[in-house]
Backbone as CSV, one residue per row, in Angstrom:
resi,resn,N_x,N_y,N_z,CA_x,CA_y,CA_z,C_x,C_y,C_z
1,MET,77.871,-96.967,-148.026,77.113,-95.999,-147.187,77.517,-95.765,-145.867
2,SER,77.867,-94.336,-145.284,78.308,-93.954,-144.314,77.511,-94.361,-143.217
3,PRO,78.379,-94.762,-142.056,77.842,-95.434,-140.826,76.593,-94.476,-140.121
4,LEU,76.913,-93.026,-140.607,75.896,-92.119,-140.230,74.682,-92.210,-140.922
5,VAL,74.599,-92.584,-142.192,73.572,-92.743,-143.108,73.141,-94.248,-143.235
6,SER,72.148,-94.717,-142.538,71.752,-96.046,-142.781,70.080,-96.002,-142.253
7,PRO,69.599,-97.011,-142.765,68.149,-97.439,-142.744,68.067,-97.793,-141.186
8,PRO,66.851,-97.105,-140.755,66.532,-97.599,-139.242,66.351,-98.883,-139.004
9,PRO,66.723,-99.640,-137.847,66.120,-100.724,-137.320,64.728,-100.799,-137.164
10,LYS,63.923,-101.994,-137.402,62.579,-101.921,-137.008,61.946,-101.572,-135.870
11,THR,62.662,-101.452,-134.584,62.460,-101.094,-133.549,62.611,-99.796,-133.177
12,ALA,63.482,-98.915,-133.964,63.844,-97.501,-133.881,62.699,-96.605,-134.030
13,GLU,62.984,-95.504,-133.302,61.912,-94.546,-133.444,62.534,-93.375,-134.463
14,VAL,61.745,-92.884,-135.479,61.982,-92.060,-136.319,61.470,-90.922,-135.885
15,LEU,62.567,-89.686,-135.670,62.288,-88.735,-135.131,61.896,-87.279,-136.375
16,GLN,60.993,-86.539,-136.221,60.820,-85.356,-137.193,61.238,-84.193,-136.581
17,VAL,62.396,-83.826,-137.347,63.425,-82.533,-136.770,63.719,-81.834,-137.644
18,PRO,63.573,-80.602,-137.644,64.085,-79.503,-138.563,65.266,-80.028,-139.150
19,ARG,65.197,-79.910,-140.502,66.400,-80.333,-141.648,67.744,-79.438,-140.959
20,CYS,67.634,-78.204,-140.560,68.868,-77.267,-140.130,69.434,-77.985,-139.166
21,ASP,68.523,-78.458,-138.373,69.235,-79.192,-136.749,69.646,-80.370,-136.962
22,ARG,69.369,-81.438,-137.876,69.438,-82.874,-137.979,70.689,-83.370,-137.631
23,TRP,71.771,-82.719,-138.024,73.082,-83.647,-138.101,73.558,-82.826,-136.546
24,ARG,73.089,-81.651,-136.042,73.566,-81.230,-134.811,72.898,-82.361,-133.599
25,ILE,71.645,-82.668,-133.893,71.036,-83.385,-133.077,71.640,-84.654,-133.086
26,LEU,71.918,-85.086,-134.326,72.575,-86.433,-134.598,73.878,-86.569,-133.356
27,TYR,74.400,-85.715,-133.613,76.111,-85.605,-133.178,75.968,-85.634,-131.651
28,ARG,74.779,-84.851,-131.111,74.600,-84.709,-129.907,74.147,-86.104,-129.057
29,LEU,73.162,-86.530,-129.878,72.976,-88.254,-129.393,73.910,-89.233,-129.318
30,GLN,74.805,-89.035,-130.196,76.027,-90.124,-130.403,76.865,-89.447,-129.076
31,GLU,77.185,-88.422,-128.822,77.860,-88.006,-127.837,77.312,-88.672,-126.383
32,LEU,76.099,-88.613,-126.504,75.440,-89.484,-125.183,75.172,-91.047,-125.507
33,ASP,76.035,-91.589,-126.375,76.169,-92.837,-126.341,74.874,-93.627,-126.859
34,LEU,74.091,-92.828,-127.342,72.726,-93.725,-128.041,72.962,-93.939,-129.411
35,THR,72.287,-95.234,-129.499,72.481,-95.803,-131.164,71.381,-95.039,-132.034
36,CYS,72.096,-94.161,-132.914,71.084,-93.301,-133.840,71.806,-93.236,-135.358
37,GLY,70.872,-92.788,-136.091,71.747,-92.240,-137.472,70.523,-91.817,-138.108
38,CYS,70.826,-91.498,-139.466,70.070,-90.861,-140.484,69.692,-91.787,-141.750
39,THR,68.603,-91.763,-142.225,68.115,-92.721,-142.993,68.536,-91.854,-144.500
40,PRO,68.713,-92.746,-145.664,69.048,-92.116,-146.892,68.161,-91.068,-147.328
41,THR,67.024,-91.231,-146.784,65.970,-90.019,-146.949,66.090,-88.960,-146.141
42,ASP,66.986,-88.837,-145.299,67.109,-87.741,-144.128,66.434,-87.535,-143.201
43,GLN,65.761,-88.734,-142.677,65.173,-88.998,-141.354,66.054,-89.475,-140.466
44,LEU,66.006,-88.822,-139.160,66.811,-89.131,-137.969,66.033,-90.128,-137.072
45,TRP,66.985,-91.187,-136.896,66.250,-92.403,-136.028,66.893,-92.778,-134.919
46,VAL,66.524,-93.178,-133.764,67.172,-93.357,-132.745,66.604,-94.722,-131.680
47,MET,67.220,-95.368,-131.210,66.789,-96.731,-130.522,66.856,-96.419,-129.115
48,ILE,65.777,-96.180,-128.546,65.435,-96.212,-127.098,64.837,-97.437,-126.236
49,HIS,65.900,-97.641,-125.337,65.672,-98.652,-124.906,65.182,-98.714,-123.198
50,THR,65.458,-97.560,-122.613,65.340,-97.298,-121.216,64.418,-95.736,-120.886
51,PRO,63.892,-95.760,-119.823,63.378,-94.294,-119.804,64.355,-93.213,-119.494
52,THR,65.555,-93.512,-118.993,66.738,-92.667,-119.293,66.940,-92.178,-120.532
53,GLU,67.375,-93.188,-121.443,67.360,-92.706,-122.897,66.113,-92.069,-123.352
54,ALA,65.055,-92.063,-123.272,64.085,-91.449,-123.529,64.138,-89.957,-123.307
55,LEU,64.445,-89.801,-121.826,64.539,-88.452,-121.238,65.742,-87.850,-121.994
56,LEU,66.862,-88.412,-122.435,67.943,-87.800,-122.868,67.529,-87.232,-124.514
57,VAL,66.856,-88.334,-125.221,66.301,-87.885,-126.388,65.336,-86.480,-126.470
58,HIS,64.524,-86.404,-125.475,63.501,-85.508,-125.083,64.457,-84.264,-124.894
59,SER,65.188,-84.431,-123.936,66.318,-83.164,-123.635,66.922,-82.606,-124.763
60,VAL,67.713,-83.448,-125.605,67.906,-82.946,-126.804,67.183,-82.272,-127.739
61,LEU,66.165,-82.868,-128.082,65.121,-82.325,-128.968,64.744,-80.909,-128.397
62,ARG,64.600,-80.998,-127.113,64.044,-79.592,-126.327,64.996,-78.658,-126.671
63,LEU,66.556,-79.003,-126.445,67.572,-78.335,-126.466,67.737,-77.265,-127.875
64,PHE,67.348,-78.270,-128.911,67.571,-77.797,-130.335,66.501,-77.142,-130.976
65,THR,65.291,-77.550,-130.477,63.947,-77.067,-131.124,63.193,-75.937,-130.440
66,LEU,63.434,-75.895,-129.340,62.646,-74.825,-128.689,63.096,-73.225,-128.826
67,ASN,62.116,-72.347,-129.058,62.642,-70.868,-129.620,62.690,-70.303,-128.043
68,ARG,63.052,-68.875,-128.422,63.522,-67.936,-127.312,62.100,-67.956,-126.364
69,SER,60.969,-67.602,-126.949,59.741,-67.386,-126.239,59.627,-68.967,-125.245
70,GLY,59.929,-69.873,-125.999,59.371,-71.199,-125.207,60.515,-71.445,-124.251
71,TRP,61.595,-70.932,-124.295,62.761,-70.826,-123.271,62.332,-70.029,-122.112
72,LEU,61.942,-68.789,-122.501,61.503,-67.891,-121.378,60.414,-68.333,-120.696
73,SER,59.263,-68.871,-121.342,58.099,-69.377,-120.501,58.449,-70.676,-119.540
74,TRP,59.478,-71.522,-120.224,59.769,-72.602,-119.282,60.602,-71.742,-117.958
75,LEU,61.424,-71.079,-118.162,62.197,-70.279,-117.130,61.243,-69.601,-116.106
76,ASP,60.262,-68.921,-116.902,58.961,-68.497,-115.706,58.450,-69.330,-114.717
77,ARG,58.086,-70.382,-115.550,57.369,-71.568,-114.627,58.575,-72.225,-113.871
78,CYS,59.653,-72.123,-113.960,60.511,-72.575,-112.838,60.673,-71.611,-111.915
79,TRP,60.668,-70.309,-112.077,60.700,-69.488,-110.837,59.405,-69.303,-110.215
80,SER,58.518,-69.613,-110.858,57.092,-69.573,-109.978,56.778,-70.714,-108.997
81,LEU,57.573,-71.804,-109.368,57.169,-73.335,-108.881,57.561,-72.757,-107.199
82,GLN,56.835,-73.758,-106.266,56.940,-73.358,-104.652,57.759,-74.467,-104.295
83,THR,58.470,-74.569,-103.396,59.327,-75.647,-102.856,58.664,-76.284,-101.743
84,PRO,58.738,-77.442,-101.516,57.843,-78.047,-100.323,58.417,-77.487,-99.153
85,PRO,57.637,-77.451,-98.080,58.247,-77.212,-96.886,59.254,-77.924,-96.030
C-alpha cells in the first residue's frame, strides 16, 4: 500500500472534499507538514493537534473549494471592513 493511501488513524479527521481536488489538497497539506493521507476508499484524512493546524486545514480547503463568487464576496467583505482608530 502506498504511503499516501492508508486507513486513517482513529483520531484523524476525515474530510469530505471534491474528488477532483483530493490529491491537490493532500499534497498541499503535506507541504505544510500535516500528517494526512487518503483511504483505500478515496477519503482524505488529516491529523489535527493544534488550533494552528486546524486553521491551516481550513485555509487549504477554502483555497481549493471556494468558487469565484465566494472569493468575490469575501473580497467585498474585506474592503468594507472598518479599521479601528
